[in-house]
PDB file with SEQRES, HELIX, SHEET and CRYST1 records, atoms N, CA, C and O in Angstrom:
SEQRES   1 A   54  MET ALA SER ALA LYS GLN GLN PHE ASN ILE TYR LEU PRO          
SEQRES   2 A   54  ALA ASP LEU VAL ARG ALA ILE LYS HIS ALA ALA ILE ASP          
SEQRES   3 A   54  ASP GLY ARG SER LEU SER ALA TYR VAL GLU ASP VAL LEU          
SEQRES   4 A   54  ARG ALA HIS LEU GLU ARG VAL ASN GLU LEU PRO GLU GLN          
SEQRES   5 A   54  PRO GLN                                                      
HELIX    1 AA1 ALA A   14  ASP A   27  1                                  14    
HELIX    2 AA2 LEU A   31  ARG A   45  1                                  15    
CRYST1    1.000    1.000    1.000  90.00  90.00  90.00 P 1           1          
ATOM      1  N   MET A   1     139.495 237.468 -21.794  1.00  0.00           N  
ATOM      2  CA  MET A   1     138.944 238.698 -21.850  1.00  0.00           C  
ATOM      3  C   MET A   1     138.008 238.998 -23.016  1.00  0.00           C  
ATOM      4  O   MET A   1     138.368 238.827 -24.181  1.00  0.00           O  
ATOM      5  N   ALA A   2     136.853 239.429 -22.695  1.00  0.00           N  
ATOM      6  CA  ALA A   2     135.928 239.576 -23.884  1.00  0.00           C  
ATOM      7  C   ALA A   2     136.184 240.848 -24.711  1.00  0.00           C  
ATOM      8  O   ALA A   2     136.542 241.902 -24.184  1.00  0.00           O  
ATOM      9  N   SER A   3     136.005 240.713 -25.896  1.00  0.00           N  
ATOM     10  CA  SER A   3     136.433 241.913 -26.890  1.00  0.00           C  
ATOM     11  C   SER A   3     135.232 242.889 -26.731  1.00  0.00           C  
ATOM     12  O   SER A   3     134.142 242.506 -26.307  1.00  0.00           O  
ATOM     13  N   ALA A   4     135.492 244.166 -27.093  1.00  0.00           N  
ATOM     14  CA  ALA A   4     134.448 245.125 -27.071  1.00  0.00           C  
ATOM     15  C   ALA A   4     133.384 244.852 -28.152  1.00  0.00           C  
ATOM     16  O   ALA A   4     133.673 244.315 -29.222  1.00  0.00           O  
ATOM     17  N   LYS A   5     132.260 245.208 -27.855  1.00  0.00           N  
ATOM     18  CA  LYS A   5     131.154 245.007 -28.749  1.00  0.00           C  
ATOM     19  C   LYS A   5     131.009 246.252 -29.728  1.00  0.00           C  
ATOM     20  O   LYS A   5     131.221 247.398 -29.330  1.00  0.00           O  
ATOM     21  N   GLN A   6     130.610 245.937 -31.115  1.00  0.00           N  
ATOM     22  CA  GLN A   6     130.452 246.967 -31.962  1.00  0.00           C  
ATOM     23  C   GLN A   6     129.002 246.775 -32.645  1.00  0.00           C  
ATOM     24  O   GLN A   6     128.687 245.637 -32.991  1.00  0.00           O  
ATOM     25  N   GLN A   7     128.228 247.704 -32.824  1.00  0.00           N  
ATOM     26  CA  GLN A   7     127.051 247.559 -33.567  1.00  0.00           C  
ATOM     27  C   GLN A   7     127.170 247.780 -35.058  1.00  0.00           C  
ATOM     28  O   GLN A   7     127.919 248.631 -35.538  1.00  0.00           O  
ATOM     29  N   PHE A   8     126.381 246.956 -35.788  1.00  0.00           N  
ATOM     30  CA  PHE A   8     126.264 247.212 -37.206  1.00  0.00           C  
ATOM     31  C   PHE A   8     124.891 246.778 -37.681  1.00  0.00           C  
ATOM     32  O   PHE A   8     124.301 245.898 -37.055  1.00  0.00           O  
ATOM     33  N   ASN A   9     124.372 247.317 -38.703  1.00  0.00           N  
ATOM     34  CA  ASN A   9     123.169 247.036 -39.291  1.00  0.00           C  
ATOM     35  C   ASN A   9     123.167 246.053 -40.457  1.00  0.00           C  
ATOM     36  O   ASN A   9     124.036 246.101 -41.327  1.00  0.00           O  
ATOM     37  N   ILE A  10     122.253 245.231 -40.461  1.00  0.00           N  
ATOM     38  CA  ILE A  10     122.063 244.401 -41.624  1.00  0.00           C  
ATOM     39  C   ILE A  10     120.593 244.328 -41.929  1.00  0.00           C  
ATOM     40  O   ILE A  10     119.737 244.574 -41.079  1.00  0.00           O  
ATOM     41  N   TYR A  11     120.295 243.943 -43.317  1.00  0.00           N  
ATOM     42  CA  TYR A  11     118.924 243.783 -43.688  1.00  0.00           C  
ATOM     43  C   TYR A  11     118.698 242.426 -44.100  1.00  0.00           C  
ATOM     44  O   TYR A  11     119.391 241.870 -44.951  1.00  0.00           O  
ATOM     45  N   LEU A  12     117.612 241.823 -43.427  1.00  0.00           N  
ATOM     46  CA  LEU A  12     117.236 240.462 -43.678  1.00  0.00           C  
ATOM     47  C   LEU A  12     115.788 240.348 -43.962  1.00  0.00           C  
ATOM     48  O   LEU A  12     115.042 241.246 -43.573  1.00  0.00           O  
ATOM     49  N   PRO A  13     115.325 239.338 -44.597  1.00  0.00           N  
ATOM     50  CA  PRO A  13     113.866 239.207 -44.895  1.00  0.00           C  
ATOM     51  C   PRO A  13     113.088 239.129 -43.550  1.00  0.00           C  
ATOM     52  O   PRO A  13     113.576 238.572 -42.567  1.00  0.00           O  
ATOM     53  N   ALA A  14     111.796 239.738 -43.543  1.00  0.00           N  
ATOM     54  CA  ALA A  14     111.094 239.800 -42.338  1.00  0.00           C  
ATOM     55  C   ALA A  14     110.853 238.343 -41.713  1.00  0.00           C  
ATOM     56  O   ALA A  14     110.898 238.130 -40.501  1.00  0.00           O  
ATOM     57  N   ASP A  15     110.609 237.430 -42.617  1.00  0.00           N  
ATOM     58  CA  ASP A  15     110.256 236.084 -41.980  1.00  0.00           C  
ATOM     59  C   ASP A  15     111.501 235.464 -41.274  1.00  0.00           C  
ATOM     60  O   ASP A  15     111.377 234.772 -40.264  1.00  0.00           O  
ATOM     61  N   LEU A  16     112.719 235.743 -41.852  1.00  0.00           N  
ATOM     62  CA  LEU A  16     113.912 235.371 -41.261  1.00  0.00           C  
ATOM     63  C   LEU A  16     114.212 236.026 -39.840  1.00  0.00           C  
ATOM     64  O   LEU A  16     114.646 235.352 -38.906  1.00  0.00           O  
ATOM     65  N   VAL A  17     113.960 237.334 -39.750  1.00  0.00           N  
ATOM     66  CA  VAL A  17     114.029 238.104 -38.604  1.00  0.00           C  
ATOM     67  C   VAL A  17     113.152 237.590 -37.550  1.00  0.00           C  
ATOM     68  O   VAL A  17     113.569 237.495 -36.395  1.00  0.00           O  
ATOM     69  N   ARG A  18     111.851 237.223 -37.908  1.00  0.00           N  
ATOM     70  CA  ARG A  18     110.952 236.749 -36.996  1.00  0.00           C  
ATOM     71  C   ARG A  18     111.327 235.354 -36.426  1.00  0.00           C  
ATOM     72  O   ARG A  18     111.185 235.036 -35.245  1.00  0.00           O  
ATOM     73  N   ALA A  19     111.776 234.633 -37.318  1.00  0.00           N  
ATOM     74  CA  ALA A  19     112.285 233.255 -36.910  1.00  0.00           C  
ATOM     75  C   ALA A  19     113.536 233.274 -36.002  1.00  0.00           C  
ATOM     76  O   ALA A  19     113.672 232.423 -35.122  1.00  0.00           O  
ATOM     77  N   ILE A  20     114.373 234.168 -36.199  1.00  0.00           N  
ATOM     78  CA  ILE A  20     115.560 234.453 -35.378  1.00  0.00           C  
ATOM     79  C   ILE A  20     115.126 234.957 -33.921  1.00  0.00           C  
ATOM     80  O   ILE A  20     115.574 234.464 -32.886  1.00  0.00           O  
ATOM     81  N   LYS A  21     114.337 235.846 -33.965  1.00  0.00           N  
ATOM     82  CA  LYS A  21     113.788 236.435 -32.658  1.00  0.00           C  
ATOM     83  C   LYS A  21     113.114 235.245 -31.925  1.00  0.00           C  
ATOM     84  O   LYS A  21     113.403 235.007 -30.752  1.00  0.00           O  
ATOM     85  N   HIS A  22     112.318 234.583 -32.535  1.00  0.00           N  
ATOM     86  CA  HIS A  22     111.649 233.407 -31.762  1.00  0.00           C  
ATOM     87  C   HIS A  22     112.649 232.408 -31.192  1.00  0.00           C  
ATOM     88  O   HIS A  22     112.529 231.905 -30.075  1.00  0.00           O  
ATOM     89  N   ALA A  23     113.636 232.159 -32.035  1.00  0.00           N  
ATOM     90  CA  ALA A  23     114.636 231.064 -31.667  1.00  0.00           C  
ATOM     91  C   ALA A  23     115.479 231.592 -30.452  1.00  0.00           C  
ATOM     92  O   ALA A  23     115.806 230.822 -29.549  1.00  0.00           O  
ATOM     93  N   ALA A  24     115.810 232.857 -30.447  1.00  0.00           N  
ATOM     94  CA  ALA A  24     116.390 233.487 -29.261  1.00  0.00           C  
ATOM     95  C   ALA A  24     115.557 233.412 -28.022  1.00  0.00           C  
ATOM     96  O   ALA A  24     116.036 233.074 -26.940  1.00  0.00           O  
ATOM     97  N   ILE A  25     114.318 233.729 -28.195  1.00  0.00           N  
ATOM     98  CA  ILE A  25     113.428 233.619 -26.969  1.00  0.00           C  
ATOM     99  C   ILE A  25     113.320 232.250 -26.472  1.00  0.00           C  
ATOM    100  O   ILE A  25     113.356 231.990 -25.269  1.00  0.00           O  
ATOM    101  N   ASP A  26     113.175 231.287 -27.481  1.00  0.00           N  
ATOM    102  CA  ASP A  26     112.967 229.903 -26.985  1.00  0.00           C  
ATOM    103  C   ASP A  26     114.262 229.431 -26.318  1.00  0.00           C  
ATOM    104  O   ASP A  26     114.224 228.500 -25.514  1.00  0.00           O  
ATOM    105  N   ASP A  27     115.426 230.061 -26.636  1.00  0.00           N  
ATOM    106  CA  ASP A  27     116.710 229.556 -26.122  1.00  0.00           C  
ATOM    107  C   ASP A  27     116.987 230.322 -24.750  1.00  0.00           C  
ATOM    108  O   ASP A  27     117.900 229.955 -24.011  1.00  0.00           O  
ATOM    109  N   GLY A  28     116.155 231.408 -24.438  1.00  0.00           N  
ATOM    110  CA  GLY A  28     116.250 232.081 -23.270  1.00  0.00           C  
ATOM    111  C   GLY A  28     117.466 233.170 -23.222  1.00  0.00           C  
ATOM    112  O   GLY A  28     117.952 233.570 -22.164  1.00  0.00           O  
ATOM    113  N   ARG A  29     117.872 233.578 -24.476  1.00  0.00           N  
ATOM    114  CA  ARG A  29     118.955 234.483 -24.637  1.00  0.00           C  
ATOM    115  C   ARG A  29     118.441 235.710 -25.350  1.00  0.00           C  
ATOM    116  O   ARG A  29     117.316 235.764 -25.846  1.00  0.00           O  
ATOM    117  N   SER A  30     119.356 236.731 -25.380  1.00  0.00           N  
ATOM    118  CA  SER A  30     119.060 238.019 -26.072  1.00  0.00           C  
ATOM    119  C   SER A  30     119.335 237.687 -27.524  1.00  0.00           C  
ATOM    120  O   SER A  30     120.074 236.780 -27.909  1.00  0.00           O  
ATOM    121  N   LEU A  31     118.664 238.515 -28.272  1.00  0.00           N  
ATOM    122  CA  LEU A  31     118.852 238.374 -29.810  1.00  0.00           C  
ATOM    123  C   LEU A  31     120.291 238.545 -30.199  1.00  0.00           C  
ATOM    124  O   LEU A  31     120.782 237.812 -31.057  1.00  0.00           O  
ATOM    125  N   SER A  32     121.034 239.550 -29.561  1.00  0.00           N  
ATOM    126  CA  SER A  32     122.409 239.744 -29.914  1.00  0.00           C  
ATOM    127  C   SER A  32     123.259 238.536 -29.473  1.00  0.00           C  
ATOM    128  O   SER A  32     124.123 238.132 -30.251  1.00  0.00           O  
ATOM    129  N   ALA A  33     123.083 237.940 -28.309  1.00  0.00           N  
ATOM    130  CA  ALA A  33     123.828 236.701 -27.888  1.00  0.00           C  
ATOM    131  C   ALA A  33     123.543 235.573 -28.854  1.00  0.00           C  
ATOM    132  O   ALA A  33     124.445 234.857 -29.289  1.00  0.00           O  
ATOM    133  N   TYR A  34     122.323 235.434 -29.167  1.00  0.00           N  
ATOM    134  CA  TYR A  34     121.946 234.332 -30.040  1.00  0.00           C  
ATOM    135  C   TYR A  34     122.640 234.474 -31.497  1.00  0.00           C  
ATOM    136  O   TYR A  34     123.284 233.550 -31.994  1.00  0.00           O  
ATOM    137  N   VAL A  35     122.463 235.590 -32.062  1.00  0.00           N  
ATOM    138  CA  VAL A  35     123.047 235.818 -33.336  1.00  0.00           C  
ATOM    139  C   VAL A  35     124.649 235.585 -33.244  1.00  0.00           C  
ATOM    140  O   VAL A  35     125.275 234.900 -34.052  1.00  0.00           O  
ATOM    141  N   GLU A  36     125.145 236.179 -32.271  1.00  0.00           N  
ATOM    142  CA  GLU A  36     126.658 236.062 -32.171  1.00  0.00           C  
ATOM    143  C   GLU A  36     127.078 234.565 -31.992  1.00  0.00           C  
ATOM    144  O   GLU A  36     128.116 234.159 -32.513  1.00  0.00           O  
ATOM    145  N   ASP A  37     126.321 233.801 -31.303  1.00  0.00           N  
ATOM    146  CA  ASP A  37     126.780 232.364 -31.164  1.00  0.00           C  
ATOM    147  C   ASP A  37     126.558 231.606 -32.435  1.00  0.00           C  
ATOM    148  O   ASP A  37     127.306 230.700 -32.803  1.00  0.00           O  
ATOM    149  N   VAL A  38     125.456 232.029 -33.118  1.00  0.00           N  
ATOM    150  CA  VAL A  38     125.139 231.292 -34.357  1.00  0.00           C  
ATOM    151  C   VAL A  38     126.233 231.701 -35.496  1.00  0.00           C  
ATOM    152  O   VAL A  38     126.642 230.864 -36.301  1.00  0.00           O  
ATOM    153  N   LEU A  39     126.621 232.895 -35.498  1.00  0.00           N  
ATOM    154  CA  LEU A  39     127.682 233.374 -36.532  1.00  0.00           C  
ATOM    155  C   LEU A  39     129.024 232.747 -36.087  1.00  0.00           C  
ATOM    156  O   LEU A  39     129.714 232.215 -36.956  1.00  0.00           O  
ATOM    157  N   ARG A  40     129.431 232.764 -34.864  1.00  0.00           N  
ATOM    158  CA  ARG A  40     130.560 232.160 -34.475  1.00  0.00           C  
ATOM    159  C   ARG A  40     130.685 230.598 -34.739  1.00  0.00           C  
ATOM    160  O   ARG A  40     131.707 230.082 -35.191  1.00  0.00           O  
ATOM    161  N   ALA A  41     129.591 229.943 -34.424  1.00  0.00           N  
ATOM    162  CA  ALA A  41     129.532 228.484 -34.806  1.00  0.00           C  
ATOM    163  C   ALA A  41     129.828 228.276 -36.313  1.00  0.00           C  
ATOM    164  O   ALA A  41     130.638 227.448 -36.729  1.00  0.00           O  
ATOM    165  N   HIS A  42     129.130 229.066 -37.052  1.00  0.00           N  
ATOM    166  CA  HIS A  42     129.195 228.912 -38.532  1.00  0.00           C  
ATOM    167  C   HIS A  42     130.642 229.163 -38.937  1.00  0.00           C  
ATOM    168  O   HIS A  42     131.215 228.347 -39.659  1.00  0.00           O  
ATOM    169  N   LEU A  43     131.268 230.290 -38.489  1.00  0.00           N  
ATOM    170  CA  LEU A  43     132.623 230.603 -38.958  1.00  0.00           C  
ATOM    171  C   LEU A  43     133.656 229.526 -38.369  1.00  0.00           C  
ATOM    172  O   LEU A  43     134.690 229.256 -38.980  1.00  0.00           O  
ATOM    173  N   GLU A  44     133.333 228.950 -37.195  1.00  0.00           N  
ATOM    174  CA  GLU A  44     134.264 227.867 -36.753  1.00  0.00           C  
ATOM    175  C   GLU A  44     134.161 226.612 -37.618  1.00  0.00           C  
ATOM    176  O   GLU A  44     135.108 225.842 -37.776  1.00  0.00           O  
ATOM    177  N   ARG A  45     132.941 226.448 -38.177  1.00  0.00           N  
ATOM    178  CA  ARG A  45     132.831 225.206 -39.007  1.00  0.00           C  
ATOM    179  C   ARG A  45     133.488 225.418 -40.480  1.00  0.00           C  
ATOM    180  O   ARG A  45     133.889 224.504 -41.201  1.00  0.00           O  
ATOM    181  N   VAL A  46     133.514 226.568 -40.730  1.00  0.00           N  
ATOM    182  CA  VAL A  46     134.190 226.774 -42.115  1.00  0.00           C  
ATOM    183  C   VAL A  46     135.688 227.340 -41.935  1.00  0.00           C  
ATOM    184  O   VAL A  46     136.320 227.857 -42.856  1.00  0.00           O  
ATOM    185  N   ASN A  47     136.182 227.165 -40.586  1.00  0.00           N  
ATOM    186  CA  ASN A  47     137.478 227.485 -40.301  1.00  0.00           C  
ATOM    187  C   ASN A  47     137.894 228.987 -40.633  1.00  0.00           C  
ATOM    188  O   ASN A  47     139.029 229.229 -41.044  1.00  0.00           O  
ATOM    189  N   GLU A  48     137.052 229.877 -40.466  1.00  0.00           N  
ATOM    190  CA  GLU A  48     137.424 231.290 -40.852  1.00  0.00           C  
ATOM    191  C   GLU A  48     137.277 232.266 -39.763  1.00  0.00           C  
ATOM    192  O   GLU A  48     137.324 233.476 -39.986  1.00  0.00           O  
ATOM    193  N   LEU A  49     137.083 231.721 -38.469  1.00  0.00           N  
ATOM    194  CA  LEU A  49     137.058 232.594 -37.362  1.00  0.00           C  
ATOM    195  C   LEU A  49     138.347 232.982 -36.876  1.00  0.00           C  
ATOM    196  O   LEU A  49     139.182 232.138 -36.548  1.00  0.00           O  
ATOM    197  N   PRO A  50     138.578 234.351 -36.804  1.00  0.00           N  
ATOM    198  CA  PRO A  50     139.930 234.734 -36.302  1.00  0.00           C  
ATOM    199  C   PRO A  50     140.001 234.441 -34.763  1.00  0.00           C  
ATOM    200  O   PRO A  50     139.021 234.397 -34.020  1.00  0.00           O  
ATOM    201  N   GLU A  51     141.290 234.248 -34.399  1.00  0.00           N  
ATOM    202  CA  GLU A  51     141.494 234.010 -32.938  1.00  0.00           C  
ATOM    203  C   GLU A  51     141.102 235.264 -32.219  1.00  0.00           C  
ATOM    204  O   GLU A  51     141.283 236.398 -32.664  1.00  0.00           O  
ATOM    205  N   GLN A  52     140.510 234.945 -30.985  1.00  0.00           N  
ATOM    206  CA  GLN A  52     140.076 235.927 -30.050  1.00  0.00           C  
ATOM    207  C   GLN A  52     141.320 236.622 -29.338  1.00  0.00           C  
ATOM    208  O   GLN A  52     142.182 235.900 -28.837  1.00  0.00           O  
ATOM    209  N   PRO A  53     141.425 237.902 -29.286  1.00  0.00           N  
ATOM    210  CA  PRO A  53     142.608 238.449 -28.468  1.00  0.00           C  
ATOM    211  C   PRO A  53     142.646 238.145 -27.094  1.00  0.00           C  
ATOM    212  O   PRO A  53     141.598 238.053 -26.454  1.00  0.00           O  
ATOM    213  N   GLN A  54     143.714 237.987 -26.596  1.00  0.00           N  
ATOM    214  CA  GLN A  54     143.876 237.570 -25.051  1.00  0.00           C  
ATOM    215  C   GLN A  54     144.327 238.728 -24.122  1.00  0.00           C  
ATOM    216  O   GLN A  54     144.485 238.527 -22.918  1.00  0.00           O  
TER     217      GLN A  54                                                      
END                                                                             
C-alpha cells in the first residue's frame, strides 16, 4: 500500500532546478515522481531509508 503524499517546499539553485526538470521530462515522469525516486535511491544507498508501512 502506498503511503499518503505530503507536500513540502525546498529552495535549490535555479540551474539545479532546471536540470532536474529536464531530467524528469527526458525520463517521461512527473517532477514529483522523479525527485521521489532519486531521493529514495540515495537513502537506500546510505542505508537510511525507513521501511515502508504495510
